[in-house]
Steps between C-alpha positions, in 0.01 A plus 500: 500500500618845421445732804676807355310827512329629182561862404172597651583335833847656503350851455243432764765390754701821416196715552413332820848517646517867425173562672605302814827693516321836475239393754765392744666839462196695579310269748563289802385145390630296798196404703347216705218304337281602794567872429171531312536864402841451342388178327200667355695806377754267331226295335327807366822647359593170335152472349509863387833429318337203313681220692203324661304237303672582180342208322146603569284663224527876471136557550523358857816692595780277373746552215399213281847346491603126491474323833884469522517877574326446841772247591775746389367772729508262788857389429645849431349643819644208701839547338499865590406430859183701443163403657296250299189599299161439664399130503183544308537279191288221650215738587514674167499186293212357695287809435612517135451128427179433697338829588221669311582794265345735753725365779805544276417859418416582858782328681805451278601865453518571878683166556759554230574862583538393867250754638274216639700235688367132499517198723409134467248333734584128483641337814294448812589372852389149404570516125848573397661240279167329472338809349184315376393444862442875556180600690456868413154514355333713229126461500359635172154677535397682190761748390699474832740257650503492886845418618587354845826346616874562576816517296858490635854570380347753254800698361446877480138484638559786745543749223322338207200650324370176338517130594475218252307259722441129469175390674266203509181600304365152404489302818331198340784448246820304549752720683701601194196586296320694774736795502472838332739789454387852560635848540426661838527870583684498834322823608173308518323483831551170688873476429753490788880497414755410765871511449731205562849583607770265362826388662674770283287773661307552176119525507447433136255216570151525651200293601180628346146438640185522290170541687202531266705684232286577187671450171331563165456191284648698217831480694536131435813411309395221272185306541345362821693195608799584285703635783739202522598539136557875546707432822723247327548748214607764760742260674658397171610863446604533869720187482637574153796686366348844456678596825834432336635766733528232769781336308671845474473547876626156563801573280574812696472310829730233360766752412467655848551155658801434282662827610432432867637143466817635330556726802461207742745292288761776524442518877530123527133470630341330211360148519523254215129416529411866451690514170330178388156623590561830322613323190194279509276803536675665204446189289131479595458869421646446146250212456219729611605774265508253207158363596352851514646586160366175360155562640491853361611382155251220478196606701521878538408638848236234586676173535194306624573211717865511386524806732518255792843399375614861501356542852676186635836606353461854630418375853806277506738783386355761738514281807848362425642842412364689803594223737861521385485874537364466855780262588767735359359778718511286806371662826503836340197398297294525822697747698514748221180438297520591132333428173689164498311406814160601360579317171588186693176512701294570192672216309350250732146582379597431136408134547146594606361806324364469150447126574713285731784283384281193533226651278753604237655145491157350465424731212826409322448126566142484392463768228849525354626145538165326474549292813182352663347626816565279801 
């Protein structure tokens, strides 16, 4: 395969790098993910410059470019140590691919220009990896859906305007067929949002309670009972290679670990096992980068079930890499907390969010390799 840039891609990279350099010169873009005001300002500026959802149609706020350009934005921002773009591709594609034309016209512009933040209402206290067991209900009466229930680990819910919510609307149907996806205005009466503070000190997650919340039937994304298909479509984007910036950030972390290990070698403090583990992490990162390139070349930004392979590889790299970094820091990792410490703590969740390791392996076994269910 030929992964060399086309002339168009080369010019796009040059244009983006110049914009990043100028923005860094005139703005402070180092912020915590929980610093909502800074995150929102960065997202809006990035969107105004045309670097959010570049592959979406112009009429909805995109640039109408090929999907590869979204991945290039992610990678270039990571390589420049700039904050990532907003993680909205899975929301946007769900609305664009399943929503009515009225929903597209009403919701996509605000989403893509980053003036209206979104969140995803999936997980519940008793329905995490087994998402189909969720209990949040949506009783449809005429033109209204009455929603009751609870969601948890909802990223960005404390400052979101809209929630893409998965609820049970067809209680008499088998569990996968009884779900519907809908857009909920989070300013609606009956919604209570409570922040969850993580081990890193961030409050980017929340639990959200719905008590008799009224949602228009016109806010359904897809047909009644089609929620599982919409949810799997969303997750395929969330697990896929659109966030190519993760590989760029892993590459930066790897270089930082190499430099720190070299210092320890000179000081006679390095351990052979640390070098071996760092080499292994570097090899696995190269495998991940090739897999992401292969996925982009063959399946665009939506890899389908193949995205589970990308997710498994990314989890292995992230956890290996940040564990080595933590060991190289030693006691200073805890005594003098830094971004390395937060990255290590966050890496432990990689094997859970977006579908646990066990779920990903089952998907690969059954739907990629064709192995039977046991």
